[in-house]
C-alpha positions in Angstrom: 0.0 0.0 0.0 1.4 3.4 -0.9 2.1 6.1 1.7 -0.4 8.5 -0.1 -3.1 5.9 0.0 -2.5 5.2 3.7 -2.6 8.9 4.5 -5.9 9.3 2.5 -7.5 6.6 4.5 -6.4 8.3 7.7 -7.1 11.9 6.7 -10.6 11.7 5.0 -12.5 10.2 7.9 -11.0 12.9 10.1 -12.1 15.7 7.7 -15.6 14.2 7.6 -15.8 14.4 11.4 -14.5 18.0 11.4 -17.1 18.9 8.7 -19.9 17.3 10.7 -18.9 19.1 13.9 -18.6 22.5 12.2 -22.0 22.3 10.5 -24.2 25.2 11.7 -27.8 24.6 12.9 -30.5 26.0 10.7 -32.2 29.1 12.1 -34.9 31.3 10.7 -33.9 34.5 8.9 -33.1 37.1 11.5 -32.8 40.8 11.3 -29.2 41.8 10.8 -27.8 43.6 13.8 -27.2 46.8 11.9 -30.9 46.8 10.8 -32.4 46.5 14.3 -34.2 49.7 15.2 -37.2 50.3 17.6 -40.4 51.1 15.7 -38.8 50.5 12.3 -42.1 49.2 10.9 -45.3 50.8 11.9 -48.5 48.9 12.6 -50.6 48.2 9.6 -54.3 47.4 9.6 -54.4 44.5 7.1 -57.1 41.8 7.5 -56.2 38.1 7.2 -56.1 37.2 3.5 -55.8 33.6 2.2 -54.9 32.2 5.6 -56.3 29.0 7.2 -55.6 28.7 11.0 -56.4 25.3 12.5 -55.8 24.4 16.1 -54.4 20.9 16.2 -54.4 20.6 19.9 -54.2 22.5 23.2 -53.3 21.9 26.8 -54.7 23.8 29.8 -51.4 24.6 31.6 -53.2 25.4 34.9 -54.1 21.7 35.1 -50.5 20.6 34.6 -47.7 20.3 37.3 -46.3 23.7 36.2 -49.6 25.3 37.4 -49.5 28.1 34.9 -53.1 29.3 35.7 -54.9 30.9 32.8 -52.4 29.8 30.2 -52.9 27.4 27.3 -50.2 25.6 25.3 -51.6 25.5 21.7 -50.3 23.8 18.6 -51.6 25.1 15.2 -51.2 24.8 11.5 -51.4 27.9 9.4 -51.7 27.6 5.6 -51.0 30.8 3.7 -51.9 31.0 0.0 -49.8 33.0 -2.5 -50.5 36.7 -1.8 -51.9 35.7 1.7 -51.4 37.9 4.7 -51.1 37.1 8.4 -52.2 40.4 10.0 -50.3 42.6 12.4 -50.1 41.1 15.9 -47.9 41.2 19.1 -46.3 38.5 21.1 -45.8 40.6 24.2 -48.1 38.2 26.1 -48.1 35.2 23.8 -44.6 33.6 23.2 -44.5 31.3 20.2 -42.3 29.2 18.0 -43.0 29.1 14.3 -41.7 26.3 12.1 -41.8 26.8 8.3 -42.8 23.4 7.0 -43.2 24.5 3.3 -42.5 27.6 1.2 -41.1 31.0 1.8 -42.7 33.9 3.6 -41.7 37.5 4.4 -42.0 39.0 7.9 -42.3 42.7 8.6 -41.2 43.1 12.2 -41.6 46.2 14.2 -37.9 46.3 15.2 -36.3 45.6 11.8 -35.8 48.1 9.1 -35.8 45.4 6.4 -38.3 42.6 5.7 -37.1 39.2 7.0 -37.4 36.1 4.7 -38.2 32.8 6.3 -37.7 29.6 4.3 -38.6 25.9 4.6 -37.0 24.4 7.7 -36.6 27.7 9.5 -37.7 28.1 13.1 -38.7 31.6 14.3 -39.0 32.4 18.1 -41.6 35.1 18.8 -41.2 36.7 22.2 -41.9 39.8 24.2 -41.1 42.8 22.0 -42.1 41.1 18.8 -44.9 42.8 16.8 -45.2 42.0 13.1 -47.1 40.8 10.1 -46.3 38.3 7.4 -47.0 38.0 3.7 -46.6 35.2 1.2 -45.0 36.9 -1.8 -44.3 33.6 -3.6 -46.3 31.3 -5.9 -46.3 28.4 -3.5 -48.6 27.9 -0.5 -46.8 28.3 2.8 -47.4 26.0 5.7 -46.4 27.0 9.2 -46.6 25.0 12.4 -47.1 27.2 15.5 -46.7 26.4 19.1 -47.7 29.2 21.4 -48.7 29.9 25.0 -51.9 31.8 25.0 -53.4 33.6 28.1 -56.7 35.0 26.7 -58.8 32.2 25.2 -60.6 34.9 23.2 -57.3 36.1 21.6 -57.7 34.9 18.0 -54.5 36.6 16.7 -52.5 34.5 14.4 
């Protein structure tokens, strides 16, 4: 066996391990640090357009060991048609995680000068200080899965 062949057998598996360890996790599009600005986007009064919001399940957190009285953990599926709009809403009292299962959608966040693009596989945390609206500018239907903690059972914000 030649020296170069022996070195190849030793080096390539090591490089594969280094490559696997250096792979970055996939995160949703974020506002670039130099574009973050309070009140960068003003509230808009769009109504929902082309959006289906289906609650797949919910848990009363007051009845769980955590005893978060008056809170509900909810899991939903939002389907947004091309041109569809998820209207302006706040997450100051309703933290959520959004997973983009299909498509690409644009978020207009109150604290970002530029729109933020979210693609298939992205996960977007929505927490205190997040107010925004979303629009499907593409030709493909967007599917989002949403887990949120809702206080007001009459809060039907998306």
